[in-house]
C-alpha positions as YAML, in Angstrom:
chain: A
units: angstrom
residues:
- id: 1
  name: MET
  ca: [72.35, 125.44, 40.52]
- id: 2
  name: ARG
  ca: [70.60, 122.87, 38.37]
- id: 3
  name: LEU
  ca: [68.30, 124.65, 35.94]
- id: 4
  name: MET
  ca: [64.60, 124.39, 36.58]
- id: 5
  name: ASN
  ca: [64.34, 121.99, 39.50]
- id: 6
  name: VAL
  ca: [60.67, 122.19, 38.57]
- id: 7
  name: LEU
  ca: [61.28, 119.94, 35.58]
- id: 8
  name: PRO
  ca: [62.91, 116.67, 36.47]
- id: 9
  name: PHE
  ca: [61.15, 115.15, 39.44]
- id: 10
  name: SER
  ca: [58.07, 116.44, 41.13]
- id: 11
  name: LEU
  ca: [59.17, 115.26, 44.57]
- id: 12
  name: THR
  ca: [61.55, 118.21, 44.47]
- id: 13
  name: ALA
  ca: [60.44, 119.91, 41.29]
- id: 14
  name: ILE
  ca: [57.04, 121.34, 42.01]
- id: 15
  name: LEU
  ca: [57.96, 121.87, 45.64]
- id: 16
  name: ALA
  ca: [61.04, 123.85, 44.65]
- id: 17
  name: ALA
  ca: [58.96, 126.06, 42.39]
- id: 18
  name: GLN
  ca: [56.35, 126.42, 45.11]
- id: 19
  name: THR
  ca: [58.78, 127.33, 47.88]
- id: 20
  name: ALA
  ca: [60.49, 129.98, 45.74]
- id: 21
  name: LEU
  ca: [57.08, 131.69, 45.53]
- id: 22
  name: THR
  ca: [55.68, 130.31, 48.76]
- id: 23
  name: PRO
  ca: [54.00, 132.79, 51.04]
- id: 24
  name: ALA
  ca: [56.27, 134.04, 53.76]
- id: 25
  name: PRO
  ca: [54.94, 133.83, 57.31]
- id: 26
  name: GLN
  ca: [52.05, 136.17, 57.94]
- id: 27
  name: ALA
  ca: [52.10, 138.51, 60.91]
- id: 28
  name: LYS
  ca: [49.86, 137.30, 63.73]
- id: 29
  name: LYS
  ca: [46.99, 139.37, 65.06]
- id: 30
  name: PRO
  ca: [48.00, 141.80, 67.84]
- id: 31
  name: ALA
  ca: [46.28, 139.70, 70.51]
- id: 32
  name: GLU
  ca: [48.34, 136.63, 69.65]
- id: 33
  name: LYS
  ca: [51.80, 135.94, 70.94]
- id: 34
  name: ALA
  ca: [54.56, 135.64, 68.35]
- id: 35
  name: ALA
  ca: [56.58, 132.45, 68.39]
- id: 36
  name: PRO
  ca: [60.22, 132.76, 69.44]
- id: 37
  name: ALA
  ca: [62.58, 133.51, 66.57]
- id: 38
  name: THR
  ca: [64.62, 130.38, 67.13]
- id: 39
  name: VAL
  ca: [63.12, 127.07, 68.19]
- id: 40
  name: ALA
  ca: [65.05, 123.85, 68.30]
- id: 41
  name: ALA
  ca: [63.95, 121.19, 65.86]
- id: 42
  name: LYS
  ca: [61.94, 118.31, 67.25]
- id: 43
  name: VAL
  ca: [63.53, 114.90, 67.34]
- id: 44
  name: ALA
  ca: [61.74, 112.18, 65.39]
- id: 45
  name: PRO
  ca: [61.39, 108.77, 67.04]
- id: 46
  name: LYS
  ca: [63.74, 106.25, 65.47]
- id: 47
  name: ALA
  ca: [62.46, 103.33, 63.42]
- id: 48
  name: THR
  ca: [64.04, 99.92, 63.79]
- id: 49
  name: THR
  ca: [67.21, 99.46, 61.76]
- id: 50
  name: LEU
  ca: [65.65, 96.75, 59.57]
- id: 51
  name: GLU
  ca: [62.48, 98.75, 58.94]
- id: 52
  name: ALA
  ca: [64.45, 101.89, 58.03]
- id: 53
  name: LYS
  ca: [66.72, 99.95, 55.67]
- id: 54
  name: PHE
  ca: [63.77, 98.31, 53.94]
- id: 55
  name: ALA
  ca: [61.96, 101.64, 53.56]
- id: 56
  name: LYS
  ca: [65.05, 103.32, 52.08]
- id: 57
  name: ASP
  ca: [65.77, 100.39, 49.75]
- id: 58
  name: THR
  ca: [62.15, 100.51, 48.59]
- id: 59
  name: LEU
  ca: [62.39, 104.24, 47.91]
- id: 60
  name: SER
  ca: [65.46, 103.54, 45.75]
- id: 61
  name: SER
  ca: [63.37, 101.10, 43.70]
- id: 62
  name: VAL
  ca: [60.60, 103.70, 43.33]
- id: 63
  name: LEU
  ca: [63.15, 106.28, 42.15]
- id: 64
  name: ASP
  ca: [64.50, 103.80, 39.59]
- id: 65
  name: SER
  ca: [60.95, 103.30, 38.26]
- id: 66
  name: VAL
  ca: [60.40, 107.05, 38.07]
- id: 67
  name: ASN
  ca: [63.64, 107.47, 36.15]
- id: 68
  name: ALA
  ca: [62.74, 104.73, 33.64]
- id: 69
  name: SER
  ca: [59.08, 105.72, 33.20]
- id: 70
  name: TRP
  ca: [59.14, 109.51, 33.40]
- id: 71
  name: PHE
  ca: [62.47, 110.06, 31.64]
- id: 72
  name: GLY
  ca: [64.82, 107.31, 30.48]
- id: 73
  name: GLN
  ca: [65.37, 106.13, 26.94]
- id: 74
  name: PRO
  ca: [63.71, 108.96, 24.94]
- id: 75
  name: TYR
  ca: [66.38, 111.35, 26.26]
- id: 76
  name: GLN
  ca: [69.37, 109.14, 25.44]
- id: 77
  name: ASN
  ca: [70.84, 111.27, 22.64]
- id: 78
  name: ILE
  ca: [69.34, 114.62, 23.67]
- id: 79
  name: THR
  ca: [72.03, 117.13, 24.60]
- id: 80
  name: ALA
  ca: [70.09, 120.40, 24.97]
- id: 81
  name: VAL
  ca: [66.63, 121.78, 25.71]
- id: 82
  name: GLN
  ca: [65.20, 125.16, 24.71]
- id: 83
  name: MET
  ca: [62.53, 126.45, 27.07]
- id: 84
  name: GLU
  ca: [60.32, 129.48, 26.80]
- id: 85
  name: GLY
  ca: [57.48, 130.64, 28.96]
- id: 86
  name: SER
  ca: [56.32, 132.71, 31.89]
- id: 87
  name: ILE
  ca: [55.62, 132.74, 35.60]
- id: 88
  name: ARG
  ca: [52.75, 134.94, 36.74]
- id: 89
  name: ALA
  ca: [51.50, 136.04, 40.15]
- id: 90
  name: ASN
  ca: [48.22, 137.87, 40.66]
- id: 91
  name: VAL
  ca: [46.35, 139.25, 43.67]
- id: 92
  name: SER
  ca: [42.94, 140.87, 43.27]
- id: 93
  name: ALA
  ca: [42.09, 144.48, 44.17]
- id: 94
  name: SER
  ca: [39.60, 143.31, 46.80]
- id: 95
  name: ALA
  ca: [42.34, 141.21, 48.43]
- id: 96
  name: ILE
  ca: [44.64, 144.25, 48.49]
- id: 97
  name: ASN
  ca: [41.95, 146.34, 50.18]
- id: 98
  name: ALA
  ca: [41.23, 143.59, 52.70]
- id: 99
  name: LYS
  ca: [44.93, 143.43, 53.51]
- id: 100
  name: VAL
  ca: [45.08, 147.21, 54.13]
- id: 101
  name: ALA
  ca: [42.04, 147.04, 56.40]
- id: 102
  name: ALA
  ca: [43.42, 144.08, 58.34]
- id: 103
  name: ASP
  ca: [46.84, 145.69, 58.81]
- id: 104
  name: THR
  ca: [45.31, 148.92, 60.14]
- id: 105
  name: GLY
  ca: [42.63, 147.37, 62.33]
- id: 106
  name: GLY
  ca: [39.95, 148.80, 60.05]
- id: 107
  name: GLN
  ca: [41.18, 152.38, 60.54]
- id: 108
  name: VAL
  ca: [42.14, 152.75, 56.88]
- id: 109
  name: LYS
  ca: [40.11, 151.59, 53.91]
- id: 110
  name: GLY
  ca: [42.05, 150.43, 50.88]
- id: 111
  name: GLY
  ca: [41.43, 152.32, 47.66]
- id: 112
  name: ALA
  ca: [42.89, 149.81, 45.23]
- id: 113
  name: ILE
  ca: [40.91, 149.39, 42.03]
- id: 114
  name: LYS
  ca: [43.54, 147.40, 40.10]
- id: 115
  name: SER
  ca: [44.87, 143.94, 40.80]
- id: 116
  name: GLY
  ca: [48.50, 143.49, 41.80]
- id: 117
  name: ASN
  ca: [50.56, 141.49, 39.31]
- id: 118
  name: ALA
  ca: [54.11, 140.19, 38.91]
- id: 119
  name: ASN
  ca: [55.14, 138.57, 35.63]
- id: 120
  name: VAL
  ca: [58.48, 137.01, 34.71]
- id: 121
  name: ASN
  ca: [59.24, 135.84, 31.17]
- id: 122
  name: ILE
  ca: [62.02, 133.30, 30.57]
- id: 123
  name: LYS
  ca: [63.73, 132.14, 27.41]
- id: 124
  name: THR
  ca: [66.58, 129.72, 28.00]
- id: 125
  name: THR
  ca: [68.78, 127.12, 26.37]
- id: 126
  name: TYR
  ca: [70.28, 124.58, 28.74]
- id: 127
  name: PHE
  ca: [72.73, 121.81, 27.84]
- id: 128
  name: ALA
  ca: [73.07, 118.54, 29.70]
- id: 129
  name: ASN
  ca: [76.72, 119.43, 30.32]
- id: 130
  name: GLY
  ca: [75.72, 122.58, 32.23]
- id: 131
  name: ASP
  ca: [76.25, 125.25, 29.56]
- id: 132
  name: PHE
  ca: [73.30, 127.66, 29.40]
- id: 133
  name: LYS
  ca: [71.97, 131.04, 28.31]
- id: 134
  name: THR
  ca: [68.88, 132.57, 29.90]
- id: 135
  name: ASP
  ca: [67.12, 135.79, 28.94]
- id: 136
  name: PHE
  ca: [64.71, 136.99, 31.62]
- id: 137
  name: SER
  ca: [62.36, 139.95, 31.72]
- id: 138
  name: GLY
  ca: [59.46, 141.20, 33.77]
- id: 139
  name: ASP
  ca: [58.47, 142.89, 36.99]
- id: 140
  name: LEU
  ca: [61.35, 141.46, 39.04]
- id: 141
  name: GLY
  ca: [64.12, 142.51, 36.65]
- id: 142
  name: ASN
  ca: [65.51, 142.13, 33.13]
- id: 143
  name: GLY
  ca: [68.78, 140.69, 31.94]
- id: 144
  name: ILE
  ca: [70.93, 137.84, 30.68]
- id: 145
  name: TRP
  ca: [72.58, 135.00, 32.59]
- id: 146
  name: THR
  ca: [74.93, 132.67, 30.71]
- id: 147
  name: ARG
  ca: [77.87, 130.32, 31.02]
- id: 148
  name: VAL
  ca: [79.72, 128.30, 28.39]
- id: 149
  name: GLY
  ca: [82.54, 126.20, 29.78]
- id: 150
  name: ASN
  ca: [84.02, 128.18, 32.68]
- id: 151
  name: LYS
  ca: [83.22, 131.62, 31.25]
- id: 152
  name: GLY
  ca: [80.03, 133.61, 31.43]
- id: 153
  name: PHE
  ca: [78.30, 136.65, 32.88]
- id: 154
  name: LEU
  ca: [75.19, 137.91, 34.63]
- id: 155
  name: TYR
  ca: [73.83, 141.16, 33.16]
- id: 156
  name: SER
  ca: [71.21, 143.44, 34.69]
- id: 157
  name: LYS
  ca: [69.44, 145.87, 32.36]
- id: 158
  name: GLU
  ca: [68.24, 148.01, 35.28]
- id: 159
  name: LEU
  ca: [71.82, 148.46, 36.52]
- id: 160
  name: ASN
  ca: [73.30, 148.41, 32.99]
- id: 161
  name: ALA
  ca: [76.03, 146.35, 34.64]
- id: 162
  name: TYR
  ca: [77.40, 142.82, 34.57]
- id: 163
  name: THR
  ca: [79.66, 140.50, 36.48]
- id: 164
  name: THR
  ca: [81.79, 137.73, 35.03]
- id: 165
  name: ARG
  ca: [81.84, 135.82, 38.30]
- id: 166
  name: VAL
  ca: [79.79, 132.72, 37.59]
- id: 167
  name: ASP
  ca: [79.98, 129.25, 39.07]
- id: 168
  name: PRO
  ca: [82.02, 126.78, 37.02]
- id: 169
  name: GLY
  ca: [80.26, 123.91, 35.29]
- id: 170
  name: PRO
  ca: [80.20, 120.40, 36.77]
- id: 171
  name: ALA
  ca: [83.52, 118.56, 36.75]
- id: 172
  name: GLU
  ca: [81.99, 115.38, 35.32]
- id: 173
  name: ALA
  ca: [79.02, 116.58, 33.30]
- id: 174
  name: PRO
  ca: [76.57, 114.14, 31.70]
- id: 175
  name: LEU
  ca: [76.63, 113.93, 27.92]
- id: 176
  name: SER
  ca: [72.87, 113.60, 27.46]
- id: 177
  name: TYR
  ca: [69.65, 114.35, 29.29]
- id: 178
  name: MET
  ca: [69.17, 110.67, 30.04]
- id: 179
  name: GLY
  ca: [72.28, 110.99, 32.22]
- id: 180
  name: TRP
  ca: [71.17, 114.41, 33.50]
- id: 181
  name: PHE
  ca: [67.86, 113.10, 34.81]
- id: 182
  name: ARG
  ca: [69.66, 110.12, 36.29]
- id: 183
  name: GLU
  ca: [71.90, 112.46, 38.27]
- id: 184
  name: VAL
  ca: [68.83, 114.29, 39.61]
- id: 185
  name: ILE
  ca: [67.45, 110.95, 40.83]
- id: 186
  name: ILE
  ca: [70.81, 110.16, 42.43]
- id: 187
  name: ASP
  ca: [70.77, 113.52, 44.24]
- id: 188
  name: ILE
  ca: [67.34, 112.72, 45.71]
- id: 189
  name: ARG
  ca: [68.44, 109.20, 46.67]
- id: 190
  name: LYS
  ca: [71.51, 110.55, 48.49]
- id: 191
  name: VAL
  ca: [69.39, 112.84, 50.66]
- id: 192
  name: TYR
  ca: [66.46, 110.53, 51.45]
- id: 193
  name: ALA
  ca: [67.72, 106.97, 51.07]
- id: 194
  name: GLU
  ca: [71.47, 107.04, 51.69]
- id: 195
  name: SER
  ca: [72.04, 109.70, 54.35]
- id: 196
  name: SER
  ca: [71.11, 109.59, 58.03]
- id: 197
  name: ALA
  ca: [69.18, 112.89, 57.83]
- id: 198
  name: PHE
  ca: [65.76, 111.22, 57.51]
- id: 199
  name: ASN
  ca: [64.18, 108.67, 59.78]
- id: 200
  name: ALA
  ca: [62.46, 106.18, 57.43]
- id: 201
  name: THR
  ca: [59.44, 104.05, 58.37]
- id: 202
  name: LEU
  ca: [56.87, 101.84, 56.64]
- id: 203
  name: GLY
  ca: [53.27, 102.97, 56.45]
- id: 204
  name: LYS
  ca: [50.07, 101.13, 55.71]
- id: 205
  name: GLU
  ca: [49.08, 99.11, 52.65]
- id: 206
  name: GLU
  ca: [45.79, 99.87, 50.92]
- id: 207
  name: SER
  ca: [43.81, 98.86, 47.84]
- id: 208
  name: LEU
  ca: [42.65, 101.30, 45.17]
- id: 209
  name: GLY
  ca: [41.02, 100.33, 41.88]
- id: 210
  name: GLY
  ca: [42.43, 96.82, 42.04]
- id: 211
  name: GLU
  ca: [45.95, 98.08, 42.81]
- id: 212
  name: THR
  ca: [47.87, 97.56, 46.04]
- id: 213
  name: LEU
  ca: [49.46, 100.71, 47.40]
- id: 214
  name: GLN
  ca: [52.20, 101.07, 50.02]
- id: 215
  name: THR
  ca: [53.25, 104.19, 51.94]
- id: 216
  name: LEU
  ca: [56.80, 105.15, 52.95]
- id: 217
  name: SER
  ca: [57.46, 107.92, 55.48]
- id: 218
  name: PHE
  ca: [60.63, 110.02, 55.77]
- id: 219
  name: ASN
  ca: [60.98, 112.51, 58.60]
- id: 220
  name: ALA
  ca: [63.69, 115.09, 59.38]
- id: 221
  name: PRO
  ca: [61.94, 117.57, 61.71]
- id: 222
  name: THR
  ca: [62.50, 121.29, 61.24]
- id: 223
  name: GLY
  ca: [62.33, 124.14, 63.70]
- id: 224
  name: ALA
  ca: [59.03, 125.83, 64.44]
- id: 225
  name: TYR
  ca: [57.29, 128.25, 62.10]
- id: 226
  name: ASP
  ca: [58.31, 131.85, 62.78]
- id: 227
  name: PRO
  ca: [55.50, 134.31, 61.93]
- id: 228
  name: LYS
  ca: [57.92, 137.26, 62.00]
- id: 229
  name: LYS
  ca: [60.30, 135.90, 59.40]
- id: 230
  name: ARG
  ca: [60.06, 137.85, 56.16]
- id: 231
  name: GLU
  ca: [63.22, 136.76, 54.31]
- id: 232
  name: GLN
  ca: [65.63, 133.86, 54.01]
- id: 233
  name: ASN
  ca: [68.90, 132.94, 52.34]
- id: 234
  name: LEU
  ca: [68.76, 131.54, 48.81]
- id: 235
  name: SER
  ca: [70.27, 128.29, 50.11]
- id: 236
  name: GLU
  ca: [67.31, 127.92, 52.50]
- id: 237
  name: THR
  ca: [64.87, 128.38, 49.63]
- id: 238
  name: LEU
  ca: [66.56, 125.93, 47.26]
- id: 239
  name: GLY
  ca: [67.49, 123.37, 49.93]
- id: 240
  name: PHE
  ca: [64.24, 123.36, 51.91]
- id: 241
  name: TRP
  ca: [63.35, 119.86, 50.62]
- id: 242
  name: LYS
  ca: [66.27, 118.36, 52.54]
- id: 243
  name: ARG
  ca: [64.25, 118.67, 55.76]
- id: 244
  name: GLY
  ca: [60.65, 118.09, 56.70]
- id: 245
  name: ARG
  ca: [58.33, 115.11, 56.38]
- id: 246
  name: MET
  ca: [57.46, 113.20, 53.22]
- id: 247
  name: ASP
  ca: [54.81, 110.46, 53.04]
- id: 248
  name: LEU
  ca: [55.06, 108.77, 49.64]
- id: 249
  name: THR
  ca: [52.41, 106.29, 48.49]
- id: 250
  name: PHE
  ca: [53.32, 104.13, 45.48]
- id: 251
  name: GLU
  ca: [51.76, 101.32, 43.46]
- id: 252
  name: LYS
  ca: [53.51, 98.09, 44.44]
- id: 253
  name: THR
  ca: [53.55, 96.47, 40.99]
- id: 254
  name: SER
  ca: [54.76, 99.40, 38.89]
- id: 255
  name: LYS
  ca: [56.63, 101.10, 41.77]
- id: 256
  name: LEU
  ca: [55.30, 104.47, 40.52]
- id: 257
  name: PRO
  ca: [54.25, 107.25, 42.95]
- id: 258
  name: ARG
  ca: [50.51, 107.79, 43.32]
- id: 259
  name: ARG
  ca: [50.34, 110.24, 46.22]
- id: 260
  name: LEU
  ca: [52.79, 112.48, 48.09]
- id: 261
  name: ASN
  ca: [52.24, 114.49, 51.26]
- id: 262
  name: TYR
  ca: [54.99, 116.93, 52.23]
- id: 263
  name: THR
  ca: [55.32, 119.28, 55.20]
- id: 264
  name: ASN
  ca: [58.06, 121.67, 56.26]
- id: 265
  name: GLU
  ca: [56.97, 123.39, 59.44]
- id: 266
  name: ALA
  ca: [59.71, 126.02, 59.42]
- id: 267
  name: ASN
  ca: [58.76, 127.19, 55.91]
- id: 268
  name: GLY
  ca: [55.03, 126.96, 56.56]
- id: 269
  name: ILE
  ca: [54.58, 124.37, 53.79]
- id: 270
  name: ARG
  ca: [51.92, 121.64, 53.86]
- id: 271
  name: THR
  ca: [51.03, 120.26, 50.44]
- id: 272
  name: SER
  ca: [49.56, 117.07, 48.95]
- id: 273
  name: PHE
  ca: [50.04, 115.73, 45.41]
- id: 274
  name: GLU
  ca: [48.08, 113.13, 43.42]
- id: 275
  name: PHE
  ca: [49.83, 111.68, 40.33]
- id: 276
  name: SER
  ca: [48.02, 110.47, 37.21]
- id: 277
  name: TYR
  ca: [49.49, 108.42, 34.35]
- id: 278
  name: ASN
  ca: [48.83, 107.30, 30.80]
- id: 279
  name: LYS
  ca: [50.75, 104.18, 29.76]
- id: 280
  name: GLY
  ca: [53.35, 104.86, 32.43]
- id: 281
  name: LYS
  ca: [53.91, 108.49, 31.42]
- id: 282
  name: LEU
  ca: [53.18, 111.16, 34.01]
- id: 283
  name: GLN
  ca: [50.26, 113.23, 32.70]
- id: 284
  name: GLY
  ca: [49.18, 115.36, 35.59]
- id: 285
  name: ILE
  ca: [49.59, 116.26, 39.24]
- id: 286
  name: ASP
  ca: [46.66, 117.52, 41.30]
- id: 287
  name: ILE
  ca: [47.74, 119.70, 44.21]
- id: 288
  name: SER
  ca: [46.01, 120.43, 47.49]
- id: 289
  name: ASN
  ca: [47.91, 123.26, 49.13]
- id: 290
  name: HIS
  ca: [47.50, 124.14, 52.81]
- id: 291
  name: SER
  ca: [50.63, 126.25, 53.22]
- id: 292
  name: LYS
  ca: [50.63, 129.33, 55.44]
- id: 293
  name: GLY
  ca: [48.81, 132.19, 53.74]
- id: 294
  name: PHE
  ca: [48.12, 130.19, 50.58]
- id: 295
  name: ASP
  ca: [45.38, 127.62, 51.02]
- id: 296
  name: GLY
  ca: [43.83, 126.27, 47.84]
- id: 297
  name: PRO
  ca: [43.97, 123.86, 44.92]
- id: 298
  name: GLY
  ca: [46.42, 123.66, 42.05]
- id: 299
  name: GLY
  ca: [47.76, 121.35, 39.42]
- id: 300
  name: MET
  ca: [50.32, 120.65, 36.75]
- id: 301
  name: ARG
  ca: [49.84, 119.15, 33.30]
- id: 302
  name: ILE
  ca: [52.47, 117.67, 30.98]
- id: 303
  name: SER
  ca: [52.18, 116.93, 27.27]
- id: 304
  name: TYR
  ca: [54.52, 114.85, 25.11]
- id: 305
  name: ASP
  ca: [55.57, 114.76, 21.48]
- id: 306
  name: ALA
  ca: [55.52, 111.69, 19.21]
- id: 307
  name: ASN
  ca: [58.93, 110.60, 20.53]
- id: 308
  name: GLY
  ca: [57.82, 110.57, 24.16]
- id: 309
  name: LEU
  ca: [59.63, 113.79, 25.05]
- id: 310
  name: MET
  ca: [57.99, 116.45, 27.23]
- id: 311
  name: LYS
  ca: [56.85, 119.33, 25.03]
- id: 312
  name: SER
  ca: [54.99, 121.50, 27.52]
- id: 313
  name: ILE
  ca: [54.60, 121.89, 31.26]
- id: 314
  name: ALA
  ca: [51.94, 124.17, 32.73]
- id: 315
  name: GLY
  ca: [50.59, 124.57, 36.22]
- id: 316
  name: GLU
  ca: [49.06, 126.84, 38.80]
- id: 317
  name: LEU
  ca: [48.40, 127.32, 42.50]
- id: 318
  name: ASN
  ca: [45.24, 129.06, 43.60]
- id: 319
  name: SER
  ca: [44.13, 130.67, 46.82]
- id: 320
  name: GLN
  ca: [41.28, 133.02, 47.58]
- id: 321
  name: GLN
  ca: [41.78, 135.95, 45.17]
- id: 322
  name: LYS
  ca: [45.43, 134.96, 44.58]
- id: 323
  name: LYS
  ca: [47.06, 132.91, 41.86]
- id: 324
  name: ILE
  ca: [50.50, 131.71, 40.75]
- id: 325
  name: ALA
  ca: [50.76, 130.17, 37.27]
- id: 326
  name: PHE
  ca: [53.52, 129.02, 34.95]
- id: 327
  name: ASP
  ca: [53.55, 127.81, 31.37]
- id: 328
  name: MET
  ca: [56.70, 126.48, 29.67]
- id: 329
  name: SER
  ca: [57.21, 125.04, 26.19]
- id: 330
  name: LEU
  ca: [60.15, 122.67, 25.66]
- id: 331
  name: ASN
  ca: [62.10, 121.82, 22.53]
- id: 332
  name: TRP
  ca: [64.70, 119.05, 22.90]
- id: 333
  name: THR
  ca: [67.60, 118.75, 20.45]
- id: 334
  name: LYS
  ca: [70.71, 116.67, 19.79]
- id: 335
  name: ASP
  ca: [72.15, 119.00, 17.12]
- id: 336
  name: LEU
  ca: [72.72, 122.27, 18.98]
- id: 337
  name: LYS
  ca: [76.31, 123.19, 19.98]
- id: 338
  name: SER
  ca: [77.35, 125.23, 23.03]
- id: 339
  name: SER
  ca: [79.17, 127.67, 20.74]
- id: 340
  name: GLN
  ca: [75.80, 128.68, 19.28]
- id: 341
  name: ILE
  ca: [74.68, 130.30, 22.56]
- id: 342
  name: SER
  ca: [77.89, 132.29, 23.17]
- id: 343
  name: ALA
  ca: [77.10, 135.89, 24.10]
- id: 344
  name: PHE
  ca: [78.73, 139.11, 25.31]
- id: 345
  name: PRO
  ca: [77.49, 141.85, 27.67]
- id: 346
  name: PRO
  ca: [75.91, 144.82, 25.84]
- id: 347
  name: ALA
  ca: [78.31, 147.57, 24.80]
- id: 348
  name: GLY
  ca: [78.54, 150.33, 27.40]
- id: 349
  name: ALA
  ca: [77.56, 148.11, 30.32]
- id: 350
  name: LYS
  ca: [79.60, 148.58, 33.50]
- id: 351
  name: LYS
  ca: [81.57, 145.66, 34.90]
- id: 352
  name: MET
  ca: [81.06, 145.03, 38.62]
- id: 353
  name: GLY
  ca: [82.40, 142.66, 41.19]
- id: 354
  name: GLY
  ca: [80.18, 139.67, 41.82]
- id: 355
  name: ASP
  ca: [79.27, 140.60, 45.41]
- id: 356
  name: GLU
  ca: [78.57, 144.22, 44.51]
- id: 357
  name: GLN
  ca: [76.23, 143.40, 41.64]
- id: 358
  name: GLU
  ca: [74.53, 140.57, 43.48]
- id: 359
  name: THR
  ca: [73.74, 142.86, 46.39]
- id: 360
  name: LEU
  ca: [72.36, 145.61, 44.15]
- id: 361
  name: MET
  ca: [70.24, 143.13, 42.17]
- id: 362
  name: LEU
  ca: [68.89, 141.59, 45.38]
- id: 363
  name: VAL
  ca: [68.05, 145.05, 46.70]
- id: 364
  name: GLY
  ca: [66.01, 145.66, 43.54]
- id: 365
  name: VAL
  ca: [64.29, 142.28, 43.74]
- id: 366
  name: ALA
  ca: [63.64, 142.67, 47.45]
- id: 367
  name: GLY
  ca: [62.08, 146.08, 46.79]
- id: 368
  name: ASN
  ca: [59.69, 144.60, 44.24]
- id: 369
  name: VAL
  ca: [58.86, 141.73, 46.60]
- id: 370
  name: MET
  ca: [58.14, 144.23, 49.37]
- id: 371
  name: ASP
  ca: [55.70, 146.00, 47.03]
- id: 372
  name: LEU
  ca: [53.95, 142.68, 46.48]
- id: 373
  name: GLN
  ca: [53.94, 142.01, 50.22]
- id: 374
  name: ARG
  ca: [52.28, 145.37, 50.82]
- id: 375
  name: ALA
  ca: [49.73, 144.50, 48.14]
- id: 376
  name: GLY
  ca: [48.75, 141.33, 49.95]
- id: 377
  name: TRP
  ca: [51.30, 138.73, 48.76]
- id: 378
  name: ASN
  ca: [53.41, 137.32, 51.58]
- id: 379
  name: ILE
  ca: [56.16, 136.08, 49.26]
- id: 380
  name: MET
  ca: [59.47, 135.36, 51.00]
- id: 381
  name: ALA
  ca: [62.02, 138.05, 50.13]
- id: 382
  name: PRO
  ca: [65.68, 137.17, 49.49]
- id: 383
  name: LYS
  ca: [68.09, 138.15, 52.25]
- id: 384
  name: VAL
  ca: [70.44, 140.91, 51.09]
- id: 385
  name: SER
  ca: [73.99, 140.05, 52.11]
- id: 386
  name: THR
  ca: [77.41, 140.13, 50.46]
- id: 387
  name: ASN
  ca: [77.81, 136.65, 51.87]
- id: 388
  name: SER
  ca: [74.82, 135.32, 49.94]
- id: 389
  name: PRO
  ca: [75.49, 131.92, 48.37]
- id: 390
  name: SER
  ca: [76.60, 132.05, 44.78]
- id: 391
  name: LYS
  ca: [74.17, 131.12, 42.07]
...
């Protein structure tokens, strides 16, 4: 898995972060009828071949502009990034009590006097070639996850156990982050512009502040929203952006995104983004979130150092008496070597098979998520299965 999909490109980045913490479907009121568990995806009407080709070619040009303006040259000789920060979730005591009352039809009054919180702290070093070491701690678990070359381990402090089964690094890894970001752009282009998964159409032109804007629409309908679904496979969480509908509005001269509307009916996601710039550099993203169970504003802010490199990324999503926030500092370097992050499991830790440890860790995480769900957060829990996709 590419580290921090929330970094490189907000078309997938912020959405990936959001869907990992996105509210799971909320149970309907007793009087309402639950939707069937499985509903076939709708079929989008096809655009003309010429229109679809032009829309996809135009998206490729927009992605090239994003790559050059948001990333590009400043990262040419950068081989590693050190990131440190936190992700925080909070739900107020009054929201917890309201949830108890709603779930019991008013028969039970909640007695919560403290807010419910979940905090995760992350300290990681990630190389463009795929080598990494991440220390994580907080309410959803503590441990170390690392790989250098084809060797590494995942250690859980709660289990005092580790597994050496880790995914190998990429066969043809980029040498610098300029190449790394370029590969992220290529991944997005393959899904939206080069595959047949999305039906692409041209939207309207409009004028704003003396600029001419154009909208492109990409649609790959999903199944219906299932209000009973409380968990999903990791692959569904990380790959959600490969389905749904995206309406992207860009400035025709600079070819830079100005507005993005994204919906994924099956995941209950409906979110809008407004992009702001300073001399071509992305400065901020204002978010209007209308996802199931989490309706409210949010935003993300990026700062840069004197060399044009991102030095901090912070953001939040807000709903009534609920909040998700993250704050990451970034330090880019061309001098660090992979050998400097080599690590070993703590002495006395038990070695486990990959499936065994993964299942036990997911059980622990799922238990914590269930506690949050009971407190009023409808966060999607990971599905516990020995056939879960590898990390």
